C-alpha positions in Angstrom: -74.2 158.6 153.4 -72.8 162.0 155.3 -69.9 160.2 157.1 -68.5 156.6 156.7 -66.3 156.0 160.0 -62.8 155.2 158.9 -62.1 151.5 160.8 -60.5 148.1 160.0 -61.0 145.4 162.5 -60.9 144.5 165.4 -64.7 145.9 166.1 -66.0 145.9 169.4 -69.3 146.4 169.3 -73.0 146.5 171.3 -75.4 143.6 170.5 -78.1 145.6 169.4 -76.4 148.0 167.5 -75.0 144.7 165.4 -78.4 143.4 165.2 -79.1 146.1 163.4 -76.4 146.9 161.2 -76.1 142.5 159.8 -79.4 142.6 157.7 -78.4 146.1 155.6 -74.5 144.9 156.2 -75.4 141.4 154.4 -77.2 143.3 151.7 -75.3 145.9 151.1 -72.4 143.5 150.3 -74.4 141.6 148.6 -74.5 144.4 146.6 -71.4 145.8 146.0 -70.1 141.3 144.7 -72.6 141.4 142.3 -71.9 144.8 140.6 -68.6 143.5 140.0 -68.9 144.8 136.2 -68.5 147.9 137.4 -65.4 147.7 139.4 -62.2 149.8 138.5 -60.1 147.1 137.3 -57.3 148.0 140.2 -59.7 146.7 142.5 -59.4 143.4 141.4 -55.8 143.2 141.9 -54.0 141.2 144.6 -52.5 144.3 146.4 -56.5 145.9 146.8 -58.6 142.6 146.2 -62.2 144.2 146.9 -62.9 140.8 146.4 -62.1 139.6 149.6 -62.6 142.8 151.2 -66.6 143.6 150.2 -67.5 142.5 153.5 -65.8 145.2 155.0 -67.2 148.1 153.1 -70.5 146.5 153.4 -70.2 147.0 156.9 -69.0 150.8 157.0 -71.2 151.6 154.7 -74.8 150.0 156.6 -73.4 151.2 159.6 -73.2 155.2 158.7 -76.5 154.4 156.8 -78.0 153.5 160.2 -75.8 156.3 161.8 -73.9 154.0 164.0 -70.6 155.6 164.6 -67.6 154.5 166.0 -64.8 155.4 168.4 -61.9 154.6 166.0 -58.3 154.1 167.2 -55.3 153.9 165.2 -53.4 151.9 168.2 -55.1 148.6 167.9 -53.0 147.0 165.4 -50.2 146.9 163.6 -50.4 146.4 159.5 -47.6 143.6 159.0 -45.8 145.3 155.8 -46.5 149.1 156.5 -46.0 149.4 160.4 -42.4 149.1 161.0 -42.4 149.2 165.3 -44.5 146.6 167.5 -46.5 148.9 170.0 -49.8 147.0 169.3 -51.1 143.9 170.8 -52.8 143.0 167.3 -50.5 142.4 164.3 -53.1 142.2 161.0 -51.1 140.9 157.9 -53.0 141.1 154.9 -50.1 142.7 152.2 -47.5 140.3 150.6 -44.0 140.4 152.3 -41.0 141.4 150.8 -38.5 138.5 152.7 -35.6 139.2 151.0 -33.7 137.8 147.8 -36.7 138.5 145.3 -38.5 136.3 147.3 -42.1 137.2 148.7 -44.1 135.4 151.3 -48.4 136.1 151.7 -50.5 133.5 153.6 -52.7 133.3 150.6 -50.0 130.6 149.0 -50.6 127.5 149.0 -47.7 126.3 150.9 -48.2 129.9 153.4 -48.7 127.5 156.5 -45.8 125.2 155.8 -42.9 127.5 154.3 -42.8 130.4 156.4 -39.2 132.2 156.2 -36.9 132.6 158.8 -37.1 136.9 159.7 -34.2 138.4 158.6 -32.0 140.9 160.4 -33.4 143.3 157.8 -36.4 143.1 158.4 -38.1 145.3 160.4 -40.0 145.0 163.9 -43.2 144.2 163.2 -42.4 141.8 159.8 -39.9 140.0 162.0 -42.5 139.0 165.2 -44.9 138.0 162.7 -43.1 135.5 160.9 -41.7 134.0 164.3 -45.1 133.8 165.6 -46.3 132.1 163.1 -43.6 129.7 162.9 -43.9 129.0 166.4 -47.5 128.1 165.9 -47.0 126.2 162.9 -44.2 123.8 165.0 -46.7 123.6 168.0 -49.9 122.1 166.0 -50.3 119.1 164.1 -50.6 119.4 160.4 -53.6 119.8 158.6 -55.0 117.0 156.3 -57.1 119.1 154.3 -57.4 118.7 150.9 -58.0 121.9 149.0 -60.0 120.9 145.6 -59.5 124.5 143.8 -56.3 126.6 143.3 -55.4 129.6 145.7 -56.4 132.7 144.1 -52.3 133.4 144.9 -51.1 129.8 144.2 -49.0 131.1 141.0 -47.1 133.7 143.0 -44.7 132.1 145.4 
């Protein structure tokens, strides 16, 4: 591929382009997942976790291979744990958050939806907003009755 767009969610795409991309996207994603033995060991760490991001790479490689390019905006979202000030409408949280006192919070923790730390005065605006909105959502929804039969990838971390 001569050019690969550096993009992430959200993606707004024409239906016809999506119909062209989808089969190749799936194929490339499956190829990446099947080739795990050649992955750099760092790609399996929770901080990178290619295992749960392969479809993102499959998408950008498929689009590039088909010559479908994107108008990319860096102001569509704030990345929690990276950006410090809220100036975009979407919060994208994929990184483990330091919540003080040597503790962390991550959406993959077994109790993440139930045990959401209080935002502290020392946290940046983006992290405070995420934690506040997560607590608000938890407090306004019914508890899940889902019983997981397999341990979480991050289950040992809280």
